[in-house]
C-alpha positions as CSV (number, residue, x, y, z in Angstrom):
1,M,85.1,19.7,108.3
2,A,84.4,15.6,107.7
3,T,86.7,14.7,105.2
4,V,85.6,12.0,102.9
5,A,88.1,9.0,102.2
6,A,88.4,5.6,100.1
7,T,90.2,2.6,99.9
8,V,90.0,-1.0,98.5
9,N,90.5,-3.9,100.4
10,A,89.8,-7.5,99.5
11,G,88.0,-6.5,96.7
12,K,85.5,-4.3,98.4
13,I,85.6,-0.4,99.0
14,I,85.6,0.7,102.4
15,V,84.1,4.2,102.7
16,G,83.3,6.6,105.6
17,Q,83.9,10.4,106.9
18,V,86.7,11.4,109.3
19,G,85.8,14.1,111.4
20,S,86.9,15.8,114.8
21,N,84.2,14.0,116.6
22,R,83.6,11.2,114.4
23,R,85.4,8.3,112.7
24,E,83.4,5.4,110.8
25,W,83.6,3.6,108.5
26,G,81.3,1.2,106.2
27,V,82.2,-1.7,103.8
28,V,80.5,-1.3,100.2
29,S,81.3,-3.7,97.5
30,C,82.4,-2.3,94.3
31,A,79.7,-3.1,92.4
32,R,77.0,-1.2,94.9
33,A,80.0,1.6,95.2
34,S,79.7,2.2,91.2
35,R,75.9,3.0,91.4
36,L,76.0,5.5,93.7
37,P,77.5,9.0,94.5
38,I,80.1,9.3,96.9
39,S,78.4,12.0,98.9
40,T,75.4,8.8,99.9
41,L,78.1,5.9,100.0
42,A,79.5,8.6,103.0
43,E,76.1,8.8,104.8
44,E,75.6,6.7,107.8
45,N,72.3,5.1,106.8
46,E,73.8,3.9,103.2
47,L,76.8,2.2,104.3
48,A,76.2,-1.2,103.5
49,F,76.9,-4.6,105.1
50,H,78.2,-3.7,108.6
51,R,80.2,-1.2,110.6
52,V,84.4,-1.8,110.8
53,P,86.7,0.1,113.1
54,F,89.1,3.0,111.5
55,T,92.5,1.2,111.8
56,P,95.7,1.9,110.2
57,A,95.6,-1.9,109.1
58,A,92.8,-1.2,107.1
59,F,94.6,0.9,104.8
60,Q,97.9,-0.9,104.3
61,P,98.6,-1.9,100.6
62,Q,97.6,-5.7,100.3
63,R,100.1,-8.3,98.8
64,R,99.0,-11.1,96.9
65,R,101.2,-13.4,94.5
66,G,103.7,-10.9,94.8
67,V,101.9,-8.2,93.2
68,S,101.5,-4.9,95.2
69,V,97.8,-2.9,95.3
70,P,98.0,0.4,95.8
71,A,96.3,1.2,99.5
72,T,94.6,4.3,98.8
73,I,92.5,4.9,95.4
74,A,90.4,7.9,94.2
75,V,87.3,6.3,94.5
76,A,85.4,9.2,93.3
77,S,87.1,9.1,89.7
78,I,85.8,5.4,89.8
79,I,82.5,6.3,90.5
80,Q,82.2,8.9,88.3
81,D,83.4,7.1,85.3
82,E,80.8,4.2,85.9
83,S,78.5,7.1,86.2
84,E,79.4,8.6,83.0
85,K,78.7,5.3,81.3
86,E,75.6,5.4,82.4
87,K,74.9,8.9,81.3
88,V,76.1,8.1,77.8
89,T,73.5,8.5,75.8
90,V,72.8,7.5,72.2
91,P,73.0,10.5,69.8
92,M,70.0,11.2,67.2
93,P,70.6,9.7,63.5
94,V,69.6,12.3,60.9
95,V,69.1,11.4,57.0
96,H,68.6,14.7,55.1
97,I,67.7,14.2,51.3
98,D,68.1,17.4,49.5
99,Q,66.6,17.9,45.9
100,E,67.2,21.3,45.5
101,S,71.3,22.0,46.3
102,D,72.8,20.5,43.5
103,P,70.6,20.8,40.2
104,E,72.7,17.5,39.0
105,A,72.6,14.9,41.5
106,T,70.5,14.0,44.6
107,V,72.3,15.4,48.1
108,V,72.7,13.0,51.3
109,E,73.6,14.2,54.4
110,I,73.8,11.5,57.2
111,S,75.0,12.4,60.9
112,F,75.2,10.2,64.2
113,G,77.1,12.1,66.5
114,D,81.0,11.5,66.5
115,R,80.2,7.8,65.6
116,L,80.2,7.7,61.7
117,G,83.0,6.8,59.8
118,A,83.9,7.2,56.0
119,L,80.6,4.8,55.8
120,L,82.4,3.1,52.7
121,D,79.6,0.4,53.6
122,T,77.0,3.0,52.7
123,M,78.4,3.6,49.7
124,K,78.6,0.2,48.4
125,A,75.1,-0.1,49.5
126,L,73.7,2.7,47.0
127,K,75.7,1.0,44.4
128,N,74.1,-1.9,45.1
129,I,70.8,-0.5,44.1
130,G,71.7,1.4,40.7
131,L,73.2,4.7,42.3
132,N,76.8,6.3,42.2
133,V,78.2,8.3,44.6
134,V,80.1,10.9,42.5
135,R,81.0,13.1,45.2
136,A,81.7,12.4,49.3
137,K,82.8,14.8,51.9
138,V,82.9,14.5,55.7
139,T,82.6,17.4,57.9
140,T,82.7,18.4,61.6
141,E,80.7,20.8,63.6
142,G,82.2,20.1,67.8
143,T,81.1,16.8,68.1
144,L,79.0,16.0,65.3
145,G,80.1,14.5,62.2
146,K,78.3,15.0,59.2
147,N,78.7,12.8,55.9
148,R,77.3,14.4,52.8
149,F,76.9,12.3,49.3
150,H,76.2,13.5,45.9
151,I,74.3,10.8,44.0
152,T,73.0,9.8,40.5
153,R,71.2,7.5,38.9
154,H,74.0,4.7,37.2
155,D,71.6,4.3,34.4
156,N,71.8,8.0,32.8
157,G,74.0,9.9,35.4
158,C,71.3,12.3,36.3
159,K,70.2,13.2,40.1
160,V,67.4,10.8,41.6
161,E,63.3,11.8,41.0
162,D,62.0,8.6,41.3
163,P,59.9,8.8,44.9
164,E,60.4,4.8,45.2
165,V,64.0,5.2,44.7
166,L,64.3,8.1,47.0
167,E,62.5,5.9,49.3
168,S,64.8,3.0,48.5
169,I,68.0,5.4,49.2
170,R,66.4,6.4,52.7
171,L,65.8,2.9,53.9
172,T,69.0,1.7,52.3
173,I,71.1,4.2,54.7
174,L,68.7,3.5,57.8
175,N,69.4,-0.4,57.3
176,N,73.1,0.3,57.6
177,L,73.1,2.3,60.4
178,L,71.1,-0.5,62.0
179,K,73.4,-3.3,61.3
180,Y,76.9,-1.4,61.7
181,H,75.7,0.8,64.5
182,P,73.0,-1.6,66.4
183,E,72.5,1.2,69.0
184,S,70.7,3.1,66.9
185,S,67.8,0.8,67.1
186,E,66.5,2.5,70.0
187,Q,66.6,6.1,68.2
188,L,64.9,4.8,64.7
189,A,61.2,4.2,63.7
190,L,62.9,1.1,61.6
191,G,64.1,-0.4,65.4
192,A,61.2,-1.6,66.0
193,F,60.4,-3.7,62.4
194,F,64.5,-4.5,61.9
195,G,66.7,-3.4,64.9
196,S,67.7,-5.3,67.6
197,T,66.7,-3.1,70.1
198,P,63.0,-1.4,69.8
199,P,62.5,2.4,70.7
200,K,61.9,3.0,74.2
201,D,59.3,5.6,73.7
202,S,57.2,5.4,70.9
203,L,55.3,8.7,69.2
204,D,51.4,9.5,69.1
205,V,50.9,9.8,65.6
206,D,47.9,11.8,65.9
207,V,50.0,14.2,68.0
208,A,53.0,14.0,65.9
209,T,51.5,14.8,63.0
210,H,51.7,18.4,61.5
211,I,50.8,19.1,57.5
212,H,50.6,22.6,55.9
213,C,50.7,23.5,52.4
214,H,50.6,26.9,51.4
215,K,51.4,29.0,47.9
216,V,54.6,30.0,47.2
217,N,54.7,31.6,43.7
218,D,52.4,30.8,40.5
219,K,53.7,27.6,39.3
220,Q,54.0,25.8,42.8
221,S,52.9,25.4,46.6
222,L,54.7,24.2,49.2
223,L,53.4,20.7,51.3
224,V,55.4,20.6,54.8
225,V,54.8,17.3,56.2
226,E,55.6,16.1,60.3
227,T,54.8,12.8,61.5
228,A,56.3,9.7,63.0
229,D,58.3,7.7,60.9
230,R,57.4,5.0,59.4
231,P,58.7,2.5,56.6
232,G,57.3,3.2,53.4
233,L,55.9,6.7,54.8
234,L,57.2,8.8,51.8
235,L,55.4,6.2,48.9
236,E,52.3,6.5,50.8
237,I,52.6,10.4,50.9
238,I,53.2,10.3,47.0
239,K,50.2,7.8,46.0
240,V,47.8,10.0,48.1
241,M,48.7,13.2,46.0
242,S,49.0,10.8,42.9
243,D,45.5,10.1,43.6
244,I,44.4,13.7,43.3
245,S,46.5,14.7,40.2
246,I,49.2,16.8,42.4
247,S,52.6,16.5,40.9
248,V,55.6,16.7,43.0
249,E,58.4,19.1,41.5
250,S,61.0,18.4,44.5
251,A,61.1,17.1,47.4
252,E,63.3,17.4,50.6
253,I,63.4,14.5,53.1
254,D,64.6,14.0,56.5
255,T,64.5,11.6,58.8
256,E,65.0,12.9,62.4
257,G,65.1,9.9,65.1
258,L,61.4,8.6,65.2
259,V,60.2,11.8,63.4
260,A,59.9,12.3,59.4
261,K,60.0,15.8,58.0
262,D,59.4,16.1,54.7
263,K,58.9,19.1,52.2
264,F,57.6,19.3,48.8
265,F,57.4,21.6,45.9
266,V,54.0,20.5,44.5
267,S,51.3,21.9,41.5
268,Y,48.3,20.9,39.8
269,G,47.5,21.6,36.4
270,G,51.0,23.7,36.0
271,G,50.3,25.7,38.7
272,A,50.1,26.8,42.3
273,L,47.3,24.5,44.4
274,S,44.1,26.8,45.1
275,K,43.0,27.4,48.8
276,S,40.2,24.3,48.4
277,L,42.7,21.9,46.6
278,E,45.3,23.0,49.6
279,Q,42.8,21.8,52.0
280,V,41.7,18.6,50.4
281,L,45.4,17.6,50.1
282,V,45.8,18.2,53.9
283,N,42.6,16.2,54.7
284,C,43.5,13.4,52.8
285,L,47.0,13.2,53.8
286,R,46.0,13.2,57.8
287,Y,43.8,10.6,57.2
288,Y,46.2,8.0,55.5
289,I,49.0,9.1,57.5
290,R,46.7,8.7,61.2
291,R,45.0,5.6,59.9
292,P,46.3,2.0,61.6
293,L,49.1,0.4,59.8
294,T,46.8,-2.7,59.9
295,E,44.2,-1.2,57.7
296,E,43.7,-2.6,54.2
297,D,42.1,-0.2,51.4
298,S,38.9,-1.5,50.3
299,Y,36.6,-0.4,47.3
């Protein structure tokens, strides 16, 4: 059976196979070796530059300015380390705004793999827009860290109900992610507007948009909207409902990478929506969400 071996010699990696009938070696630059698996480098047709004879001298320690360099190295380990760096993927940023779990505060949960710390910068930014973080907690589930904030308005100490303020919370958190974790830019829709690197993949709004509405009790209906995220999306949804006199009782707002997933408990005239009004609402939202961003309202 052939054995793959390697050594460093004069800034290059000598790679080859030694078997009972075959002793062939090739010289491969470190840069090339870092891009190819060891099995590929060992193949005869992939050995770059030129053939060299197998001699013990090629595997002797090299000395330069009194520094001894080990003759044989675990080149597979070097290549594996480089390969792992290339395979590192940016985790999906998630911002979850919950209005149901705490009756006295708006709960915000943020996750971005294991890359978030205490988010003191985010708490300061929220304070700058007139909010208080009354309680904060950091939890870890495996490699996923989650930061949970309980937020109230600074002026009255109550939970946030105003949709414009909820959107400000969401955008403030996402902007801070882009500022302190610029690698998140390629995973966020806002990266195309404010980030250093726009998302590699863009969502087709028509394909990504799913809207459902159904009655949950005599007083409320549940509206679920999932679509490609963009700045101001929440306010657009709220405006559409306001224009047809539908009231928003509470909301749960999620941003998962490029996708917005929002839930609204809504009512009309103090009761749940009728089937016909549910359909009107869904149709209106589908139209406004899918229309081009450059289209202006005309009357």
